[in-house]
Structure formats: C-alpha cells, structure tokens
C-alpha positions as CSV (number, residue, x, y, z in Angstrom):
1,M,184.4,165.0,85.3
2,L,187.2,162.4,85.7
3,N,188.1,162.0,89.3
4,E,189.4,158.4,90.0
5,E,192.9,157.3,88.9
6,F,194.0,153.8,88.4
7,E,197.7,153.0,87.7
8,H,198.9,149.7,86.5
9,E,202.6,148.8,86.3
10,L,203.6,146.1,83.8
11,N,207.1,145.6,82.5
12,G,208.0,149.2,83.3
13,Y,205.0,150.6,81.4
14,K,202.5,152.7,83.4
15,K,198.9,152.9,82.2
16,I,196.7,155.5,83.7
17,D,192.9,155.3,83.3
18,Q,190.5,157.8,84.8
19,Y,186.8,157.2,85.3
20,N,183.9,158.9,86.9
21,D,182.7,156.8,89.8
22,K,179.1,157.9,89.6
23,L,178.9,157.2,85.9
24,V,180.6,153.8,86.4
25,E,177.9,152.9,88.9
26,S,175.0,154.2,86.9
27,I,176.1,152.6,83.6
28,S,177.0,149.4,85.3
29,D,173.5,149.0,86.7
30,M,172.1,149.4,83.2
31,Y,174.4,146.7,81.9
32,K,173.2,144.4,84.7
33,N,169.6,144.9,83.5
34,I,170.6,144.2,79.9
35,L,172.4,141.0,80.9
36,D,169.3,139.9,82.8
37,D,166.9,140.9,79.9
38,V,168.8,138.9,77.3
39,G,168.5,135.8,79.5
40,E,171.9,135.8,81.3
41,D,172.7,135.6,85.0
42,P,174.7,138.8,85.9
43,H,175.7,137.1,89.1
44,R,177.5,134.1,87.6
45,E,181.2,134.0,87.9
46,G,182.1,135.0,84.4
47,L,179.7,138.0,84.4
48,V,180.1,139.4,87.9
49,K,182.5,142.1,86.9
50,T,181.3,142.5,83.3
51,P,178.9,145.4,84.0
52,V,181.7,147.5,85.6
53,R,184.1,146.6,82.8
54,A,181.6,147.5,80.2
55,A,180.8,150.8,81.9
56,K,184.5,151.7,82.0
57,A,184.8,150.7,78.3
58,M,181.9,152.9,77.3
59,Q,183.5,155.9,79.1
60,F,186.8,155.3,77.4
61,L,185.2,154.9,74.0
62,T,183.2,158.2,74.4
63,Q,185.9,160.3,76.1
64,G,186.0,162.6,73.0
65,Y,183.1,164.5,74.5
66,D,185.5,165.8,77.2
67,L,188.1,166.9,74.6
68,N,188.3,170.2,72.6
69,P,189.9,169.3,69.2
70,A,190.5,172.9,68.3
71,E,192.5,173.4,71.5
72,V,194.5,170.3,70.7
73,L,195.6,172.0,67.4
74,R,196.2,175.4,69.0
75,S,198.5,173.8,71.6
76,A,201.1,173.1,68.9
77,M,200.7,175.7,66.2
78,F,203.9,177.3,64.8
79,K,204.6,180.1,62.4
80,E,206.4,178.6,59.4
81,D,207.0,179.8,55.8
82,Y,205.9,176.5,54.2
83,S,203.1,176.3,51.6
84,Q,203.3,172.8,50.2
85,M,201.0,169.9,51.0
86,V,201.5,168.2,54.4
87,I,200.0,164.7,54.7
88,V,199.5,162.3,57.6
89,K,198.1,159.1,56.3
90,D,197.1,155.7,57.7
91,I,195.8,157.2,61.0
92,E,194.0,154.4,62.9
93,V,190.4,155.2,63.6
94,Y,188.1,153.5,66.1
95,S,184.6,154.7,66.8
96,L,181.1,153.7,67.7
97,C,178.2,153.8,65.3
98,E,175.5,155.9,66.9
99,H,172.7,153.8,65.3
100,H,173.6,150.4,66.8
101,L,176.5,151.2,69.3
102,L,178.7,148.8,67.3
103,P,182.3,149.7,66.4
104,F,183.5,150.9,63.0
105,F,187.2,151.2,62.4
106,G,189.7,151.9,59.7
107,K,192.1,154.6,58.6
108,A,192.0,158.3,58.0
109,H,194.2,160.3,55.6
110,I,194.6,164.0,56.2
111,A,196.4,166.7,54.3
112,Y,196.5,170.5,54.6
113,I,198.4,173.3,52.8
114,P,199.8,175.7,55.4
115,N,199.1,179.4,55.2
116,G,201.6,180.8,57.6
117,H,201.2,178.2,60.3
118,I,202.0,174.5,60.7
119,V,200.9,172.2,63.5
120,G,202.7,169.4,65.4
121,L,202.2,166.3,63.3
122,S,200.9,164.2,66.3
123,K,198.1,166.7,66.8
124,L,196.3,165.5,63.6
125,P,195.8,162.0,64.9
126,R,194.7,163.4,68.3
127,V,192.0,165.5,66.5
128,V,190.9,162.3,64.8
129,D,190.6,160.5,68.2
130,A,188.8,163.5,69.8
131,F,186.0,163.2,67.3
132,A,186.1,159.5,66.8
133,R,185.7,158.8,70.5
134,R,182.1,159.8,70.4
135,L,178.9,158.2,69.0
136,Q,179.4,158.9,65.3
137,V,178.5,158.3,61.7
138,Q,181.4,158.2,59.4
139,E,180.1,161.0,57.2
140,R,179.9,163.5,60.1
141,L,183.2,162.4,61.5
142,T,184.9,163.1,58.2
143,N,183.4,166.6,58.0
144,E,184.1,167.4,61.7
145,I,187.8,166.6,61.2
146,R,188.0,168.7,58.1
147,D,186.1,171.7,59.6
148,C,188.2,171.7,62.8
149,I,191.5,171.9,60.9
150,Q,190.2,174.5,58.5
151,D,188.7,176.7,61.2
152,T,191.7,176.5,63.5
153,L,194.7,176.6,61.2
154,Q,193.1,178.7,58.4
155,P,195.2,176.8,55.8
156,L,194.9,177.1,52.1
157,G,193.0,173.9,52.0
158,V,192.2,170.7,53.9
159,A,191.6,167.1,52.6
160,V,190.3,164.2,54.6
161,V,189.6,160.7,53.4
162,M,188.4,157.9,55.6
163,E,188.1,154.2,54.9
164,C,186.3,152.1,57.5
165,S,184.7,148.8,58.1
166,H,181.4,148.8,60.0
167,L,180.4,145.9,62.3
168,C,176.8,147.0,62.1
169,M,177.0,145.8,58.4
170,Q,179.3,142.8,59.0
171,M,177.8,141.2,62.1
172,R,174.1,142.0,61.5
173,G,171.8,143.3,58.8
174,V,173.3,142.6,55.4
175,Q,176.3,140.8,56.9
176,K,178.7,141.7,54.2
177,Q,182.1,140.9,55.6
178,N,184.4,142.6,53.1
179,S,182.6,145.9,52.6
180,V,184.5,149.1,53.2
181,T,183.0,152.6,53.3
182,T,185.0,155.5,52.0
183,T,184.2,159.1,52.7
184,S,185.9,162.3,51.8
185,A,185.8,166.0,52.6
186,F,187.8,168.9,51.0
187,T,188.2,172.7,51.3
188,G,190.1,175.4,49.5
189,E,192.9,174.3,47.1
190,F,191.7,170.7,47.4
191,M,188.5,171.6,45.6
192,K,190.7,172.0,42.5
193,D,191.0,168.8,40.5
194,P,194.9,168.8,40.1
195,T,195.5,169.3,43.9
196,R,192.9,166.7,44.8
197,K,194.4,164.2,42.4
198,E,197.9,164.8,43.8
199,F,196.6,164.1,47.3
200,I,194.8,160.9,46.3
201,S,197.9,159.7,44.4
202,L,200.1,160.3,47.5
203,I,197.9,158.5,50.0
204,S,197.6,155.6,47.5
205,T,201.3,155.2,47.1
206,R,203.7,153.4,49.4
207,L,206.8,155.6,49.7
208,H,208.4,153.8,52.6
C-alpha cells in the first residue's frame, strides 16, 4: 500500500515517512471541500498545503490497519522458564475516536504471566500502537490488546488497564476538561482477586 518514501535529515536524525500517493490526493481533495464548506478559503497562503498535510496526518494516524499485531508479538517470542508477572506500564497511547474523529490519549498498563514463552518487551507497546492507530473506542481498544496477547502468547493470564482523556468530551459536548476514562480487561489468573490486586498495586506504585 505504501509506495512513496520521504527522508528528512535533521541533526543526524533520519525520519522516514511513507504515504500512498493516490490516497493523499483523494483525501486532500476531501479536506479542500471541508475547508470550503466551513467558510474558509483553501487557496489562501496559510491553507494551501493544509489539505495535503491533513491527508498525510490521517494516513499516519490510521496506519494500524496495515499492521498485524499478532505477527508483531510472534516476531520476538522466546522460550523461557519464567512464570511470574511481567508488567509494562505507562505506555503512551494516542488514538482517534471513531465517533467524532477527535483524539483520545493517555496511558496503557499491560501485564501477563508467561506459560513457557516470553516476548520482547518493546513488542507490547508496538501492539498497543498497532490497535490504537485506527478509528477506535477505548473499550474495544482495551479488549483487542488483551485478546491479541492472550491468543498469541497463550499465557496464564493477561491484564490491561487504560487511562485516557478524550477531546470529544473536553472540546465539545459536556466540555469537562479534567475527566479521565479508565477501562480494564483481564483473562486467566488475573480474574482472581489476589492476582488482580497485585497488578493494580504495582501499576499504581512508583518503584523508580
């Protein structure tokens, strides 16, 4: 799907973005119409390049549709005799609400109890991104992350907790600036009260 590569060099850092030319053109035309419909002039200096920028931004923010989260996990699975809780917390989450196309963002906390296999720690945040970079609702996003880890690693249990702020609540509608939405999903050993309490305690405690 992605066929055009742009490389930018800045202070020795190379950033590579890939976009589909046909999609950029199609989405850009739609953004031009939106600008015109809301009373703006898409041809004025400050907006001339906005439709293309917005089209590329939308592709970037929905790139999760081109990713296979299960394959991400399988690419770094290792046999290991370890059966205690593994936690990766404070994973940054950025997604788009499917109801208003406005961002929601926050943190995800993930734990699993291995059952013969562990996974490279960086793969858990990558799984979060693969599902978050789609049009989402927080409840489904939480379940999808849980189910992917459970189905792929087959651990003794999985726990996912997400805490997010939603601009569709903060910028419009009820306009509650300090509201935070928390969702959770558990399997296996985490369905048991002592294990779940240990997980909640550990993600709530600052150990570093």
